[in-house]
Each structure stands twice: as C-alpha cells, then as structure tokens.
C-alpha positions in Angstrom: 101.4 23.4 100.9 104.8 21.9 101.7 105.5 26.1 102.7 105.0 27.2 106.6 101.6 28.4 106.8 102.4 31.6 107.5 104.3 31.8 103.9 101.9 30.6 102.4 99.0 33.2 103.4 102.2 36.2 102.5 102.4 34.3 99.2 98.4 34.2 98.6 98.2 37.9 100.3 100.6 39.3 97.6 99.0 37.0 94.4 95.4 38.5 95.5 96.7 41.9 95.5 97.7 41.8 92.1 94.3 40.3 91.0 95.8 36.4 91.2 93.6 34.1 93.1 94.8 31.3 91.4 92.4 29.1 89.4 89.3 27.3 89.9 89.9 23.2 91.3 86.5 21.9 89.3 87.2 24.5 85.6 90.5 24.5 86.0 90.7 28.5 84.8 91.6 31.2 87.0 89.4 32.3 89.7 89.3 36.3 88.9 88.3 35.4 85.2 85.5 33.2 86.6 84.4 35.8 88.4 84.4 39.2 86.5 82.3 36.5 83.4 79.9 36.4 86.6 79.7 39.7 87.7 78.2 42.1 85.8 74.7 39.4 86.2 74.3 40.3 89.6 75.0 43.5 89.2 72.3 43.7 87.6 69.8 41.6 88.9 71.7 44.7 92.4 70.9 47.6 90.2 67.2 46.8 89.5 65.9 46.0 92.8 67.8 48.3 94.8 66.2 51.1 92.2 63.0 49.6 93.0 64.0 50.3 97.3 64.4 53.9 96.5 61.5 54.4 94.3 59.2 52.4 97.1 60.8 53.9 99.7 60.2 57.3 99.0 56.7 56.8 97.6 55.8 54.9 100.9 57.6 56.8 103.5 56.9 59.8 102.6 53.0 59.0 102.8 53.1 57.0 105.5 54.9 59.8 107.7 52.4 62.8 106.0 49.7 60.4 106.9 50.6 59.3 110.4 48.4 56.9 111.9 45.7 56.6 109.2 44.6 53.4 107.3 47.5 53.7 104.5 49.9 54.0 107.7 48.3 51.0 109.4 48.4 48.4 106.4 52.8 49.5 105.7 53.2 49.2 109.4 51.3 45.2 108.8 52.9 45.1 104.8 56.2 45.9 106.4 57.0 43.5 109.6 55.8 40.2 106.9 58.1 41.9 104.4 61.5 41.7 107.4 60.0 38.5 108.8 59.6 36.8 105.4 62.6 34.7 104.4 63.8 35.6 100.7 64.3 31.9 99.3 59.7 30.9 100.7 59.2 34.3 98.8 61.0 33.7 95.8 59.3 29.7 96.0 56.2 32.1 96.5 57.0 34.0 93.5 57.7 31.1 91.1 54.7 29.2 91.8 52.1 32.6 91.4 53.3 34.2 88.5 55.7 31.8 86.3 53.8 28.5 87.1 49.7 29.0 87.8 49.5 32.3 85.9 52.6 32.1 83.1 53.4 35.8 83.1 57.1 34.9 82.9 59.2 32.6 82.6 60.5 30.1 85.6 64.2 30.4 84.5 66.3 32.3 81.9 68.6 35.2 81.8 68.2 38.0 79.5 65.2 39.5 79.5 63.2 42.1 81.5 61.1 39.4 82.7 63.7 37.1 83.4 65.0 40.0 86.3 61.8 40.3 87.6 61.2 37.7 90.0 64.9 37.3 91.6 65.3 41.5 91.6 61.6 41.4 93.7 62.7 38.8 96.3 65.7 41.1 96.7 64.0 44.1 97.7 61.0 43.1 99.7 63.0 43.2 103.1 65.2 45.7 102.6 62.7 48.0 100.7 60.2 47.2 104.4 63.0 47.9 106.4 64.2 51.0 104.5 59.8 52.2 105.0 59.8 52.3 108.9 63.3 54.0 108.8 62.5 57.3 106.3 58.8 57.3 108.0 60.5 57.5 111.3 63.4 60.5 110.4 60.4 61.8 108.7 58.1 62.6 111.9 61.0 63.3 113.6 61.9 66.1 111.5 58.5 67.5 110.9 58.9 68.6 115.0 62.1 70.6 114.4 62.2 74.5 114.3 62.9 75.2 110.5 59.9 73.1 109.6 57.9 76.0 112.2 59.9 78.6 110.5 58.6 77.6 107.2 55.1 77.7 107.9 54.9 80.9 109.3 57.0 82.5 106.5 54.2 80.7 104.0 56.7 78.1 102.3 53.3 75.5 100.7 52.6 72.3 102.5 54.3 70.1 99.7 57.7 72.2 99.0 58.7 71.2 103.3 57.9 68.0 102.9 59.9 67.0 99.4 62.9 69.7 100.2 63.4 69.9 103.4 62.5 67.6 105.8 63.5 64.8 103.2 66.6 66.7 102.7 66.8 66.5 106.2 65.9 62.8 106.5 67.6 61.4 103.8 71.8 61.2 105.9 70.4 58.1 107.9 69.0 56.5 104.7 71.9 57.0 102.3 74.0 55.4 105.0 72.0 52.8 105.4 71.7 51.9 101.6 75.8 52.3 101.6 75.0 48.7 103.7 73.0 47.8 101.3 74.6 47.8 98.7 77.2 46.1 99.9 74.2 43.1 101.3 72.3 43.0 97.9 75.4 41.6 96.3 77.0 39.4 99.0 73.3 37.7 99.5 72.9 37.5 95.7 73.8 33.7 96.8 70.7 32.2 97.5 68.4 33.9 95.0 70.7 33.7 92.3 69.7 29.4 93.7 65.8 29.7 94.0 66.1 31.6 90.6 69.1 29.7 88.8 70.7 33.5 87.8 74.4 33.3 86.3 75.6 35.4 89.2 78.5 34.9 91.4 76.1 33.7 94.4 75.2 31.7 92.3 78.8 30.7 91.7 79.6 30.7 95.2 77.3 28.3 96.7 78.5 25.8 93.9 82.2 25.9 94.6 81.3 25.3 98.8 79.6 22.2 98.0 82.2 21.4 95.2 85.0 22.6 98.2 86.7 24.9 95.4 88.3 27.0 97.6 90.3 29.2 95.6 86.4 30.6 94.7 85.7 31.4 97.8 88.5 32.8 99.4 88.2 35.0 96.1 84.5 35.3 96.4 85.1 36.1 100.8 87.6 38.8 99.6 86.3 40.2 97.4 82.8 40.7 99.2 84.8 42.2 101.9 86.0 44.6 99.5 82.8 45.6 98.0 81.6 46.2 102.2 84.3 48.8 102.7 84.2 50.4 99.5 80.2 51.1 99.6 80.3 52.4 103.7 83.5 55.0 102.5 81.0 55.8 99.5 77.9 55.9 102.3 80.1 58.5 104.3 81.8 60.6 101.0 77.9 60.7 100.0 77.0 62.6 103.0 79.3 64.4 104.1 78.7 66.3 100.7 75.0 66.2 101.4 75.5 67.2 105.1 78.6 69.8 105.3 78.0 70.3 109.1 78.5 66.9 109.4 82.4 67.2 109.3 82.6 70.1 111.1 80.6 68.2 114.4 82.9 65.1 114.2 86.2 67.3 113.8 84.8 69.2 117.3 84.1 65.9 118.8 
C-alpha cells in the first residue's frame, strides 16, 4: 500500500492476467485455488437450470404461438408474468418450505445428488424461463406471417414441419443471444440462490467474502464474472452467425 495507486493497479492487473489474484484475507489461501474449488458446483447448478430453461421455453413457447389467445396461452401469460415478478430469494424460501419442510421430498440442504440440485435450479430458471417464453412466442408469431411460410403452405409442406423446421429456426437467433446473456447472468446471479440453499458455489463464496470484506476475493470475482459475460455474449454471436450467415452479410452492408 506504500506504492502510488496507479502502480498498485498496474501490478494487480499484471498479476491477474497471469491468474494471480493474491491471497484471501480470511483463509490465507490463493484466491484462484479457492474459486477453482467452488466453480464446479456453480456450473452444475447453472447447467441444470439452463437445461430446464431450454426445454420449457421451446415446448411452451411454440405451443403458445400455435394456440394463440387460447386458454393455454392466456394461462401461460399469467404464469410468466408472475414468474418474472416474483423475487428469486422469496421463491427459493417458498420451495424449501413446501417441498423440503412440509412434503419432505427433497433435503433442506446438501450437495452431491440430483435431489439437492432440483430446487435451486428451478429457482434460478423460473424468471428466465418466463421471459424467454414470451420472447419466443413473439418471434414465432412474427415469423408465421412471413412470405416463406405462405410459400411452404402452398407447396403442401406439413404444418408440423413448417413450425418446427422453418419457423422455429428463424425465430431462434434472438433466443440464442438471450441464452448467451442468460448463462453469464446465471453464473453471476447465483449468489442469492446459493445463499438460500446453502449451495457451495462461487456465488455463496462471494457473499461470504463481501461480509468478511475479503477484497482480493471480491476483486477476482468481479473480474471473472465480467470476462464470463463477454465470452458468453461473443459465443452467442458466433453461433448466430454460424446458423444464419446472412447476418454477416447484412452487417457488412451496414
């Protein structure tokens, strides 16, 4: 701390580039090793939640577009609005109370089995699934009025093939971008969910570091989350370009 602030910053950046974030003020262990131990648990939680999001979004989003303004669509609209509005920490406590305390179908706390990961992954997936369903429904309805759909119907292409092969494919680019952002958001946003369910991931580790004022851990966590956000968004753009090369041509024209 006796160095000028700019030299402290340059030294920290230089060390961080090489993976050296210093030692934790609490455990006295290298921060990167502590994060490496916690990260797999967070990836398991995020992976399970992302699987739920993809399956639920595609199935329900497509059905809402097919049966527009039906009872199913209206019910889904209400449920998705609730899903977006409910805070995930409150939802986590309610799920724990109902399924762990009252029904006792899952343990209250724990790590290492499928039962342990179900409730936290559902809590993490609800809000994102709700917004994703609304976006996919909107994209599907927009594509249903395009000329290529009318041309496919005129050629006698089966309705299911038009929906699942053509309309869904053209409605996916915005969803892929959203999913790319979602992965980064979920990894960085697991702190509250992990704290509620005592999940031993990087989120709960960061919360503990904040309460303990463990600055090396906090600095490393913020930087790593920023890098993950950038990588996820870049990956989503690359996948979109691979699925729809026309996007690159349009960008070049602009």
